[in-house]
Each structure stands twice: as structure tokens, then as C-alpha cells.
N, C-alpha and C positions, 0 to 999 in steps of 0.2 A: 762511350757504350754503358760503362759503369754509372754514370749520372743518369742516363735515360732508364736503365734498369731500377736505380732508387726511386725516380720520379714516378714509374708504374707502380712499385709497391707501395709508395706513399699514398698514391692516388686510390689503389685499391683498398688500403686500410681505411681511409677517409670514407669512400663509399661504403664498405663493410660495417662501419661504426654507425653511419647515418641510417641505413635501412635496417640494420639488425634490431629485433624487438628487445626493449629492456625486460630484465629478469627481476621481478620483486623479490625483496628480502623477506623472510619469514621470521617471526618472532614468536617464541612460545611463553605462555605465561606460568609463572610458578609460585607467585605470592610469596616471595622471600623478603619483600621489604616491610615497612613498618605498617603498611594498611594493606586493604584488598582492592584498593582503587585502581581502574583501568588506566588512568593518567600517571601513576606512579612508574617512572623508568626502571626503578629497581626491581619490579615485579616481572620484568621480561628479559629473555635471553635469547640467543639466535640458535640455542639447541635445546633439546626437551630436557626435562628434569634438572633445570638449573645448569646446564652444560654450556660450553663455549663461552662467548662474551656476553655479561648481563649489565644492564643499566645504562645502555647509550641512549635509548630513548623508549617512550611508548610507541605502539603501531601509529602510522599515519595513511593517509589515502593512498600511498605508494607501497605500504608493507602489509604481507599476510599475516593475519593474527590466528593463532592456533591454540585452543584449549584441549588438552588431552587426559589421559589417565593420571599424569603426574601433577595436573594443575590445580589450584586451590579455587576457593570461591572468589568472584570477581564482582566488583561494583561498578557500574557505569556512572560516574562521579561528576562529569562536566558536559557542556553543550557542545564540546570540540572534539570528543572521542571519535576514533576513525581506524578504518581498516580498509585494504583493498579488497580482501575476502575474510570471511569469518568461519573456521572450521572447527567444529566441536565434537569431532568423532571420537568416542570412547571416554568423553567427558562425564563425570558423575556429581560435579559439583553445582554451585548456586549461581546462577548469572543474573544479577539483579539490576534492573532500568530504574533508577532512580527518578521520581517524579521530577519533570520538567528538564530532565538531562537528556543527551542526545548521542547515540551511536550511529555515525554514518559509514556505510558500506558501499563501495563503488563496485562490487562484484558478486561471487557466489557467497550464500549463508547457508551453512549445513549445521543443524542442532542434532543433538542425540537424544533419543528415547530415555536414557539413564540420567540426564540432567535436569535441573529445576530452574524454570524462568519465572522470575517475580518482578514486582514494580510496576509504574504506570508511566514510565518514561517512554522514549521514542526510538525505534528503529528506522532510520531513513536510509532508503534505497536511492543511491544516487547515479547508478548506471546500470547497463544491462547486466543480469546475473540470474542465476538459480536459486530458488529458495527450497531447502529441505527441512521440513518442519518435524518430521520424525513423529508426527501424532501429537505434538504438544500444541497448546494455545497460548498464542502471545499474549501477555497480559496487559500490554501497553498500546501505544500506537503506532501502526505500520504506516510510514509516511512516504507515499510515492512521488519522488523527486526526480523523475527520468521519463522521457518519451521512448526510451529503449525498452525492448521486450523483457519483462520480468517472467521467468520460466518457473513454473511450479512442478516440483518432483514429489507430488503426493498432495493430499487435501490440506488446505490452509485455513486455520482458524485464528481468530484474533479480536481482541476486544474493539479496537477501533481501526478503521481504513480511513486515511486522510489523503487526498490529491492536493498537490501544489497547483501552480499556475500552469502546468503542463499535462496534455493528455496522456495518461498512462495505458500501458498496453500489458495484458496477461497472455501467456501462451501455456501450453500443457494441457492434457485432459483431466483435470483435476477442478474439483468444486471448492468453492471459497464461502466461509462464513464469518461475519462479524456482528457485533452488538450494535456498533454504530458506524454509519457511512456518512462522509463529508467530502464532497466533490466540488471543486471550483470550476474546472474545465471538464475535461471528457474522460472516457475509460473504454477501453477495447475489451471484451471478453470473447473467449473460445466458444465457437458455435457447438451446442450441447452441453456447456458448462452452465452450472448453477450458481448464482450468487445469492446468498441468503442474508438478509438483514434482520435481526431479531428485535430491535428495540427503537432505534431512531435513524432517519435518514434525511440528509439535507443535500440537494443537488442545485447548485445557485450558478446558473451559465449567464453570469452577468456580461460576459464578454461577447457573447453570441456566436462564439466560435468552437465551442465545445460540443461533443456528442457522445452518448452512451450507445455503444453498438456491438454487434457480433463481428467477429473477423471474417465471417464468409456470407456474402451476399444471399438473401432468401433461405438462410439456415439459422434457425434462432439459437440465442442464448437467453438463459431464464433468470428473471430478477424475482426473487420471493421476498416480499417485506412482511414481517409477522408482528410489527409493532401497531401503536395506535393512529388514527389520522391526525390527531394534534402533534405527533412527533414526526410527521412526514412532510417537508417542505420542499416542493420541486418548483423551480421557477426557471422559465426561459430555456429549456433543454431540448435538445434534438434527441430522439430515439429511433434506432434502424435496427430491426430484426431483433426486438428484445420482446420476450413473452412473459408478462406478469400476472398470468392467469392463476397462479397458485397463492398470490398475495392475500392479506387478510382483508384487504378492500381495495377499489379502484384508484390508481394512482393518478392524482390531478396535478398536472403540469401548467401552472399558472403562466400565462401568456407565453406559452411554449411555441417553440418552432417546429419543423416538420416532423410528423410521425410517419414513419414508412415501415409497414409489414410489423406492426405492434400490436398487443393485446392486453387489454385491462390498464391500458394508459391513456388519458383524456387531456386534450387542451381545454382549459377553461380561464375564463376572465370573471372579474365580479359581476358584470352583466349576465352571464350564463347560469348564476346560481340563484335560485328562487330565494325571495325574502323569507325569514323564519316564520311570519305569520302565515304564509301560504304552505309552508312545510307542515306547520302543526294542524292547519285545516285539513290536511289529506289531499291536496291538489296534487294531480300526476303531472310529471314533466318526462317526456320522452317515454310515456309508457311505464315508467317506473314508480310505483307508489311510494311517495316520500315519506310516508309515516312508518315505513317498514325499515327493517335493519339495514336495507341498501342505501338509504338516504346519506349524503356526504355531509360531514359536519367537520368543523375544525377552524383553524385560523392560518391565514397567510400573511407572512411578515414582510412580503414585498422584496424579499432578498435581502433585508438588513436595512433598518433605518426608516422606512417608509411607513405610513399609516397602515396597520394590518386590516385585512378584510376578514370579519367573522361571518362564517356561514354555517 
């Protein structure tokens, strides 16, 4: 009987360990080492204000990172900086994303309005999570490296948004603004949400499987491009329930796929654009006077590497 009871207890313990969730360790930044580098293990402790055990390691993808009122300035100094979550509530220091360096976060990111963000490096979102930007503009590249939902807890502003070879998904009823947008695959926006791109936009759906769309059929999300035609390169994309009516000009989708319930987005080929001589002569195409400000001009680079079309 005793052996049977022991077997039951052991079996229960094994089952409990197997199904129980793992609880991530949390490290607090204190900047007590010889530098302010994220990768310096001496800068991290398992309790705030230099308490607990310090120097075990820098955060990893399975460790939560906390910057609080006791934390000093931090420098993202390698391409391998990581954390499960990043929480900077109450932080008033400077978080620097050094050029070409990467901080990969596989969960929530919380900034504080009292902190300072600098640098042109990359914040890589590697899994589902919530971004709370606290009204700050991220100065580098927000890299979307997950197909899971990225939830916004407030309007999002960043210099660059870059998508990997995964279709990214935004949720949360807030708007997004970036200087430059570069997408390889697709992007899902929230219906009613506005994505504003101020300077340049490249959408290169070379795999023919990506799509820029609203999350709700027949309910538009809004794409506003404010840059020049020359800095707008869209090729082979699908658009569904995307309204670009407020863009500075029509968006030409070179050799594009299906356009479903869109506005101010057009599929074009080199054959559908009039020759320069005709444009200059004032010949009208489709009822539009091509000598006016409405004529389409610019260059398509073929998605990279092919002979450009100039129109």
C-alpha cells in the first residue's frame, strides 16, 4: 500500500511539473559595473537597487528586464541583447539603441514618459506582446519578427517599421506613425486604425503570399503616405479593405495582386503608363489630364535587381 501511495505521489508530481507554467526570472538594471552596457552581467541583479544576487548574467529571452527609478543609463551594445519582457515604469534614465545593435523582446514592452530613447538601433518584437510607448517616438527600427498579435496600448510612433518574412498583426484601437515603412510580406491593421508613413514606403511582396489588410472584412483601415512618389515602391502586393484616400498621391502597385475594397490604390504595369512624350504633350489617359499635378511620375525598381521602369 505504501509503495502504491508513493507511486501515485511521484506520478502526480511529474504531471504537475510537466503541465505547470514556467515563471520567468526578473532582473533589475543598476549600472554598477564598469560600463552601461546591457550585456554586462555586473549591471543586473535579481532585486531592485542592487539588492539580491548580482552578476549572474544579463537578461535573456526567458528573463524579464526591469528599468526602474534606481536604474542608470543603458546601452544596447550587441546584436544579441534580449529579454522576455522589458518594463521601464518609473525609469528616468537614457536607453540608447546603438546603431546596428539589437534588443529582441519576446513579450511586453513598456516605456515611461520620463525616460529618454536615443540611437538608431533595432527593437525586435519576437512574439506576441503589448507595446506601451508612453507618447515617446522610438528613434530606431521597430522590427516585426512575429506573426502573433502586437497589441498597442496607445498611439505608436517610430522612425522605421520593418517587417521580416512573416506577416505581422497589430491590434488595439490606436494609430501608427513612422517615417519609413519596409514590408517583405504582409501586415494586418485594425479596422478604423490609421498607419501614416511620412517619408518612404517599400512593399515588396515577392513571395506573392503577403497581404496588407484590415482585420475586419468591409471595414477599412487607413494608409496615409505623405512622401514623394519616387520614395514609394510597391510591387506584387495584395490589399484588402485599405483606404489610402488621404495619401499625397495615388499608390501604384506594380504587377499587383488582388485589390479588394480599396481606395486610391491601383495595379499598374509598364504597359499601363503613358510614355513621357505623351505625358508632355497633354494626352489624357482615363479622363485624367496627365499634364496636371495628378500625373504619375517616378521609378519602379522591380522589387530589387531588375531593370527600372521610369515613368
